[in-house]
N, C-alpha and C positions, 0 to 999 in steps of 0.2 A: 505493500501500499505506499505511495507514493505522501509523502507529508505536505501538507495545505495548510497555508498561511488563511486562519483565520478569525473575525474580530464579532462579538456579538455586542450589538448594541437595543436598546429600547427607546422608546420614543415614551415622556411621559409630561404631563402639563394637565391643567385644570378643563371641565367640559368647556368645547366648544372652541376651544384654542386653536385645532387645526391640525391636530396630530396625525390619522387618518387620511387627511389631504396631503400630509408632509408624505408619509409614506407613499401614498399616490405616485407622487414626483419622481422619489426613491425608483419607484418600479418601471415607469415610465422611461426615465431618462437612464436606465440602467440596460434598454431593450431587452427584457424579458417578452415584452408581446413581440409580436411581427408586426410589420409595419403598415400591412393592410389592415391590421384586424382593429374591430370597434371597441372601444375601452370605454367605462363607464365611470365615475367618480365614487367615490368611496367603496375602492374594492376590494379593501379587507371588511369591512362591515357586510358580511356578506349572508349574515340571518335577516331573515322578513324583519322581525321587530329591532332590528338594527337600523334597517334600510330605513322604517317607517318614523322613527322615533330621531333619526340624526345623530345616535349617539352608539360610542362602543359599548359593549357590555360585555364580551370575551377577551382576553388579551389573544393574540393570535400572530402565529410565526410567519415567515418568508423569508428568502433569499437574496441577494443579487449580487454579481461579478463584477468587481471592478478593479483593471489592473490584475496582477496576480493574485488578489485577494479574495477569500469569500468572507461577504458581510451577512450575518443573519439579522434579522431588523424584529425586534418585538412592539407589537402597536397593543397598547395596554389601556383600560379605561378610565375615565378621567372621575366620574362618578365617586363619590365616598365609599355606598351603598356597597361596589364591586372591589373596594381597596383590598381584599384579600388575595385578590388577582395580582394586584399590583406587588405588593410583599413579595411574592414567592419568587416572581420573575426577575427582581433586581439582582437577585444571587445569582442567575445564570449569564449574565451580562458584563461585558468589558466597560463599557459609559455608557451613559444616558445620554440624550439630549433633553432638555428643559427647555419646553416650548413658552413662552411669555407673549400675551398679547400686549401690542405695543400701546393702547391705549386702557384696559383695564390692569396691566400690573398684575403681578403675583396675588393668586388668591389661596384659601383656605387650601384646598385639596391640591395644589402646586407647594406648598408647603409639608404635608403630610407625605408627597410621594418623592420630593427632595431628601425629605427629612432619612427616608429608609435608605437613599441612595448614598448619602454622604455617611451611614453606621454601615452600608457594604465597603467602604473606604471608595469608591466610584470618584471621578474628577468629571464633572458634567461638561458638556457643551454647551454654550446659551444663546438660544436662537430667537431673537426678538421678529415675531410673526406680526402679520397685517399690518405691513409699513404701509399700505395703501389707505389707511384711514384718515380721515381728515383730522381725527381728536387724536393725531397718533404723536405721543410724547416719551420717545425710546430713551431719553439721557436720563429723564425722571424715574423713568421702569428699571434703566438695569441699577440706579440708586439703590431704588427696593429692594432687588434683588441681591447686592451687597449685604443690605441692612440683613436682610432673610439670611443667606451665610451664614453671615456672622451672630446671629438668634441659634442658629441651629450649630453652633460652634464650629464649621469645618477647620478644617486644617489648612494650613497654608498654602500646601500646593492642588487645595481642591478651591480656594478664593482666587488663583491664578489660573481661571478659566477664558478659554478664548470666547469671544463675541461675534458672532454674524447677525445679519438682519435679512429678513425677506417674504415675500410673499407665497405662502406654502400653492394655495389657488394656483397661481400661475407656474409654479415650476422654479421661482427664481429663489436665489440666495446669495448674498456678497457680502466682501469683507467689508466695504463701505459704503453704504448704500445712496449717499449722495455724489461720490466722485465714480463709481466702477460702472463699467456697461454690459456685464455681461446677463444673460439672460436665461440662465440654467440653475443648477446645483452641483456644479463642480467646486465652488468651493469649501461645501459642507462634505460632498466627498475626500478633500484633500486635507482638511482640520482633521476630520475622523483620522484617517492615516498619522499624520504627524502627531497628533495629540491622544492616541492609544498604542499601547504594544500590544504587537499580536501574542495569543496566545501560546506559553511558551509549549516546546518537541518535550512531549512526558509522556511518549507511546511505549517507549520502553521499562515504564514503570507500572507496577498492577493496576487493575480495572479500579475506578472510581467514579461509579455513574450516579447523582442524585436527583430523586423524580421530583420535579417542581409543579408539575400539572397533570391535569389526568382527561382523557377522552374516551369515547367510547365507537365500536365502530360495529353494526349490527351481523358482521359475518367474522371479524373476528377476536371479538369481545372487547375487554378492558384496555385501553393503551396507556403508558405511562411515557409522560414528555419530561425530559430532563436532558440536562448537559452532561459530558462528560470530562471530567475534572484530570482525570490520568491513565494511560494506558488505551486500550480499543476493546471495542465490543464488538462482538461477531454473532450473526445468524445462528439459528440451529445448535446452542450452547448453553450450557448449563452452570450455575452461576450461584454465588451467596448472596440472601436478601437479608439485610440489616432492618427490624421495621423499628416503627416508634417504641412501642414496648422493650427494647433492647434485644430481643428475640430475634435467631439466625432461623431460615429455613432452605433448604436446595429451592433452585427455581431453574423451570425452561426459558429462554428468549427465542422463541418461534425466527421472528422477524424483525429488522432493523430498518429504519427509514431515517431519512434526513429530508430537509426542506431546499428545493429548486425551484426558485422563483416562487408562485404560488403551490406549487405540488408538494404530496409527500412521494417519497421517490424512495420504495427499496434498495438497498446495496447490501453485499455481501459482511463487509466492517465498516467502521465508523472510527474516526481518532479523537483523539482527547481535544476537548476546545469546543468538537461539534455541539450542537443542538440536535437531540434524537427522540425520536417516536419509536419504544420497544412493545413488542406483543409476545404475549403467551402464559404470562404471570397475572392469574386472576387476582388474586389478593392485594397486587401492587398498590401504593397509596403515598401522600403526599410526603416527601421527607425521608424514604425509604434509598438506602443507600443499597447497590448491586456491586460487589466484590468478587474476586475469583474463589473458588470452589476452595473451601479449606483455609482462606485467609481474611476471613473479616476485617472490615477498617470501616467503620461506619462513620460521615462526615456529619457535625453536629445538626441537630435536627431542625426544622423549618418550624416555628412557631406558626400557628393560623388564630387570628385574633376571636376572641367569643361574640357569639351574635346578639344582639342588645332589643333587639322587635321579637315578639310572638305573635302569632292567630293561629285561631284552632279551624281547620279544614274539616268541613261536615260534609256526610253525606245530605243531599238535596231532597228534604220532604216535603216541600211544598206542595201544593194542588196540582201545580203543574209540569212537575219533576218526569224527567224521561219522555217530555215530548220533540225535545231537540237533541239530546246527546245521545252519543253511541255507549260510554263508559259512566255507569252511573252508580253501583255499587263498590261499598268499603273496602273490596277486594280490588278493584281495578285502581282504586286511589291509592291503596297502600303499594300496590305493584310500582304505579307510575312514580309515587316518591323516595321508593326503594332505587329505582333508574336513575332519577334525578342526581340523590346521593352519590352515584358513582363520581361522580365528574365536579357536581357543584360542592365543594367540600366547606364552602361557609356558611352549609345551611346544617341545622339541625333537626330531627324527625323522634318526635317522644308518643309513645301511646298514653292513654290517658283510660278513664274510669268507662266509660263510654267504647264501644267496637266502634261504634259511627263517625268516632272522631280522632283527629291526630292534633298534635302539636305539633306544629313548626315554626323553628326559629330563625330569623335570620337577621343581614345585618344594616335592615332598613327598609322603608316602604318600597322603595323600587324592585330593591333586591327579590321581595316576596310577589310584590304586583304584576314581574315579569313572569316568575316562573306559574303563573296564576293565567295570566295570558296564555303562554306557551299550552297549558293544560287545556283551556277553552279553545283555542282553536285547532288542537288534536281531537276534540270530540267529547272533552270532560265535563261532566254537570258538578259542580259543588255547592255548598255554601260557605261563603267565611263570617268569623267575628271580627270586632275593634281589635286593631292590632295591640297590645300589651308590651309594654317596656318589661325587660329581664332585670331583676333586683339582684345585687351581689349584697353580702354581707363583709365589710372590712373593718376589721379589728372591733368587732361585735355589734358595728353601726350598718341601720341599713341604710345603702347608697344605690344612687339610681345613674343613668347614663346622662349624661351632659353635652353638648354640642358646640360648637362653635360658630356662628352663625353671619354670615357677612351679607348684608343688603345693598345694592346699590339702589336710589330712590330720586325720582324728581323731587328738590328741594321744598316743593310745596307740600308733599304728602309724607315727610319724613317724622312729621309729630303724630301723626296717626300709625305707622307703623310701628315708633317707640311706643305710644300706649296699647297696642294690643301685643307687645313683646313683653312688657312689663306686667299686664294682666297674667301672662304666661308664666310668671316666675322666672323672667330671663333678668339676667345684669348686665348695662353697658359696660362695653368694655373700651371703646373708643367711637370717635366721628369726626369727620374730617370731609372737609369741602372738596369735591373734585368738580370745577365746572358747575352747571346747572344741574350738579346729581350731589347727595349728599351720601358718604360711604357708611352704612351702622354696623359696629361689630357689636353683637352681643354673646354671652354667653348662657344656654338657657337650657332646661332637661327636654329630652327627646319626648318624653309623655307630654310637653307642652306643646311642642312642635307639630304633633299628629293633627294633621285635618286645619294647618293653619295655611301650606299653600297657597288654594284656594282662595280665602281669604285676602291673602299678601296680594294675588293676582287682581283682584276687585280694586283694593283700597288702592293700590297705585295706577290703576286704568291701564293696569297692561305692561306698563312701562318701565317697573324696578324689576331687577334681578335678585335673587338669593340662591345663596350657595353655602352648603354646611357639611361640616365634618366632626369626626368623635372627638370630643376633647377630652374624655376621662370619666371618672367616677367622683360624686361628691354625695353628702350627705341628705335623705328626699326631705325636697322641697318643701312639703304639705301640699294639700289640695288645690286642685287647678281647674276652674269654671271649664265645663264641656260645652255641648252645642248651646245657643243661646234660644234658638228657634226650636219649635214642638215640629211633630209632624202631621200629615194628613193620612189619614190610617182610611180604607177601603173598609166597610161593612157589606159588601156584597161579594156575590160570583156574578161573571160576566163582563160585556164588550162597553167600554166609557161611552157616552154620550155627548154630544155637546150643548145641550140643553145644562145636565147635568156640572158639568166642567164651569160651564159659563158662569154657574152662580158658585161655584166651589173656588173659580178663583179670584175672588175678591178677598179668599181668606188667606191666600199665601201665594206661593210660587208652585206651579205643577210641574212635574215630570215628565208626565205622560199626554199624549195628546188623544183628539177624540178616535173611536174604533180601535181601542188598543185592549187585549183581554185581561181582566181584573181578578182576584180574590180575596178573599177574606185575610185581613191584616197585611196586606200588602201597603208599601208606603209610596203614596200616588204625586205627593209636593210636599213641601215644608211650607208651616205655618207662617203666620205672620206675629202668631203669641207666643209667649216661650213655654206652652205647653200642648200636646197632642191633640188632634181635632180627630172625631171619627166622621166620616162623610162619605155619602151615598154617590159612586160615580156613574152609575148605570140608570139612575131614573131618567127617563123621556117626558117630554112634555102630552100630557091627557090629547087626544084626539078629541077633536068637535068639528062639527059641520059650517062653525063658524070660521073663515080664512084670516090672518093678520099679516099679510106679506111684507109690511114694513118692518115690523116687529122682527120677524123670523130672518130677515136680511142683515138686522142688526147685532145678530148674536156670533160675533165675529171672537175667537179665542187667540189671547197673547201665546204668541210661541213658546212651549216650553221650555224649559231646561235640560236637555238629555246629558245624562251623566256619563262620564267614562268611567272605566273600573277604577282607576287613581282616584276620582272626586267619590265615586260611592264608598267607596273603603273610608276617606276622610270624613264624609259627611255622617257616618253610624255612629251612633251611642251605643254604650253596654247592654242596652237591650235588645238591639236589632242586627240583622244578618245581611250580608249580600248572598244573592244568588245567582251565579255566574253559569250560565247556560251558551252553548257555541252560537244560537241567535240573539240573547237576550240579555242584558243585567239589569238585576231587578233590586229592589230594597226593601225589607218585609220585617215585620213584629219576628221576635222570639217564640213569643207565643201569639195563635195567628186571631183568637177569638176575644170579644172584649172578656168574657165570661174568665177565660183562663189567665189574661194581663190581670185582672182583679184580684184574682185569686191567688196570684205570684205578690202583687204588691202589699194583699194582706200578709203573706209570710213572710216580707221584709219586714213588714211595720208601718208603711204607709199606703197610703190612697190618693190616687191621684184625681182630680178634678177633672172630670172628661165632658167634651163640648160634643152633642148630637146635632147633627142636623137631620 
């Protein structure tokens, strides 16, 4: 096997900084594709959900050839909910390209991924992206990045990072933005070669291959993805596997794959420095080290951060259960969750007292709702409860997860945002003026931020941006008020009528239109008062011989607010569920009938005042 020069790099940044767009430029300018092939944008975001939402959910690998070097590139997620992906990937690369928006500067998630890189001893390359923005302020942003490096205790050699400027969307990177005229990313390639040492030739050493990510193939089963730190790995060979519990066992690697462009290519042998995919070991897991038989020498384990939020996944038992879904039983749900655990290491699934309910824990709302959306599209029907934070006991004190929240809002809305976060037990950390916007930094309980995103968008008229990251655990902050408005609850089964909804819409905001099937206990809207209202959405106008054309034409409904999956989960209270099916997303009460709800209230020792129509 001829030794090849290999450099592994990761592209890190916060959400929407242009990571996937930069990887597109890498692939296009290194001639991975034929000259006559049609190539779209965000090539690495191959998952349907990633394309729809415009975000990276899963870290992915590809490789390019530049001169006589092979460069493996890892595209990482920017959302804090998927930070468990970033933590592990950082350990497999030689350097990171830190992408920072020329106007926004470093954000909370930038801090998180950079901190992990510095802890691993990597020397980053700074790329100031989106230089074509009218509000670009590159010099100030570079100063902010230096401050961030100092706050994170960067070493002297890490502080001496190269700085480049570019527009990833146009595939342009320059050393000096104003004076250079090149229209390619050649300076970035050259900087990677100058700044990063090639992985040393350790092929004569014993094999050490550590697994940092998992994948699954329907034909060959579970796949382990990791870096060969020393030696070489061969197909159809037996090795010693050292797992997280300190146990060693014998396993056979059937096939070895490496990345060539965007494709997974089988090879008979892979050398040290390479990122490989191996098949054949059914129980392979994150952090496992593969060594020669009889000579176990495990690398330090990779720690995976604990989940912060949990939700109950339940079998859908509504009157409309089974109408549009293909998989509706608890056995179907259990099998799907077990399959997800094969690759989603940030997830936890626990059994509960009920055989129809599973407690699923993840790193945040987005982490869990992405899983629910995937299950929904695969034909699953499921009901889920309101998310709950996972508490910890630290030195005998009950502590809850806290998040750093950075909001960029137009100046006139800053007071509204501050007031809302104060009510949610947030503590103001910093406030600065950035032109027509105010940047507000808060430390707030994760529990208080559940359901806040929709309110934030409404209160800033859609002009504000909010990013969050887990900041640690602090003692319990006390009770936080939940949703202020009550729900409009259907008392009947049938199809909703324009006549009934026209009367009901005065009581609040509707979630359904006329002609929609409803059932007793289904929530059809949000009440304008702070208590639940029972309404009849199927009542029709009495038929008489007298016609009143003018009145009939005037009966026009206000367009309903159709809730997305995230909005529905944010909306519900503790006594409500979201019913998720391939065709519809509905909100309902846990107890469907008025009698059952009153009985439950009596058991809790509080009877609510109900309004009947």
